[in-house]
N, C-alpha and C positions, 0 to 999 in steps of 0.2 A: 572671359570664360561665359560659354552660353548657357543659358538660363536652362536649370533642371526641370523637368515636368515631370506629371505624372506622382507626385511626392506620395499624394494621397489618394485613396480610391474610397467612395463614400459608399455604403450600401443602399439598396432601395429602402430599405426600412429607416435608416440614417435621413434619408433625404427628406422623409414625411415630417421628420421633427424639425429638421435645419428649415425647412420651407414654412413651418408652423411658426417657428421662431422669428423669422425673417418678416410674414406677414403680421403678425403680432405688435412687431414694435419698429418695422420703418417708416410708421407715422411720428414716432421722435425725432427719428433722421431729420424728418421733412420739416418739423417744427423747429428745430434747434438751428437749421440752416436758414430757414426765414427769418429768424429772431437773432441773425447772426451770431450764434453760439457758436457754431460749426463753421467754417470757411468751406468752400468748393476744394481749392487744396488740401486742408486738413481731413477733409473726407476721403480725397484720394489718396494721401498717404496711408492713412486707415485700411485703404481696400487693397491699394498695392502690397502692405506688410502683410495681409492676410491671404491675398494671393500669392504672393512668397513663400509662405510655409504652405501651402496646398500644394502649388503646382499645377496652376489651371491656364493653359496655352491660350485660349480666347478671352479668358479674363485679364490675361497680362498683356494681350494685344489692345482688346477694347479701351483698360483702364490706363495705358500708357499713351493713347490718344485721347482719352480724357485728361490726362495729368497736362500733355502739352498745351490743350486748348485751355488749360486754366492759367498757362503760363509757366508752368515747372520746366526745369532743364532737363534736357535731354540727360546729361549727367546726373542730376540728384534721381530722375527714374530708374536710371539703369543700377544705382548703389540700390536703391529699393529691393530691385527685383532680384538683385544680388546678394542679399540680406544684410546690406550695410545702413545704418541708421546716424552714418555723422553729417547727413543733412539737415536732419530733421529739427525742427525749433525745440528749444529747451521745454518749451510748455506744451509739447505737444508728446514730448518722448513718454510719459505714463499710457496715454491713451494709445500709441503705437506699439508699445509693450505687452499692454493687456490685450489688443487687436492680435498680437500673434500669440499670447499666452492661450486665447480662447482658440484659435485655431490648432494650434498644437494639441489642446485635450480637447479636440473633437465635436466644440459648442457647448462644452462642460467646463466655464471657467472655477476657479477657488473662490469661495467666498469672500476670503481674506482679499482676494484682487478686486473684486468688484467693489466692497467696502471701501478698497483705497479711492477705485476711481470716484466713486460718490465723494468722498470725502474732499478730493483734489478740485474736481470740477462743479460739484452742487449735482442735486438730482437730476435736473431738466437737460442738463448737458451730457451727464451721464449716461441717460438713456437715450440721447441721441447719438453717443459713441456707440452705446451697444446698437443701436436700430443698422449704423452705419457697418458696424461689423457681421450684424446677424445678414443684413442686405447682401453683403458680397459670398456672405457662407452660401448663402441661396445658388448665388450666380457660379462659384467654385463647385459645389456639390453635383450642378447640372453640367456645366462647361466642361467639366473635367471629363465625363462621359461624352459630350459632343467631340470634343478633341482627340480624344481615342478613336472615334467612330470616323471622322477624317483623318484620320491617320491611317486606317484600317483599309479605306476607301483608295487610298496613297499607296497601298501596297506595305504599309510600316505597322502592321499590328502592335499595338501596347502590352507587356508581358503579364501585367496586372490585372488586364480585362479581358475582355471576351464578348463576340457579338451581342450574345444573349444579353449580357449585363448591359451591354451602350444603349441597347432597341430598349429594354425594358426601362431605363433611365430616363430615356428622353420622352417616351410615352409616359410614365409615370405622372408626370407633371398634369397632364390630361384628367385624370383620375383624382390626384391630390389636390388641386387649386380648389375645386368647388368646396371638398370637404373639410379643408384648412381654413377656406374663408367662414364657414358654418362654426368651426368650433372656435377660432378667434374670435368672432362675435360674439357666442355664446360667453366666453371667458370673458371677455371685457365686459359685457353687462353683468357678471356674477362677482367684476372684481377682482379677477383671480391675478395673484401677481405674476411680474412679467419674465422673472428670473427665479429660479428655486436651488438648493443646493443638496 
């Protein structure tokens, strides 16, 4: 069965929040990876799970390639992109399900789901998982618009999208990124929480 793309379309306003959250927490994913708390395969499973929920064509392609390079099998990747979790290691399943829940709720998980991840994995690893989820959310929110624009250029416009939306989303990162970097730096200095409910 072919992958269903364009399951979600994120607004330009939502993209600012998603980008901010990603910038604010990506460092935790990098730290957890360096400390071997999160393997590259674990991160790719999370990213493929979120991409499956959001339906981002460019992210699906890019993370399939990365997952294959990490040694994951084509069958496992195909199953993850089809929404099947039967190949996920048991110890990674809660993180994978949290990632899908996070994407399904458009970046606003329940407090209970976050508390469960912290209790299962510890605060540092949980923050690394959150960083991975938020990093792919940035890619998905932006990538969906890029994919829709590329489809439009091929004469296959996406029903949920418009040319104005696609161009605005693609160009918004130019304006948003400097603002997000300043806001994230200030919030880090004032030790504002990385997740609120």
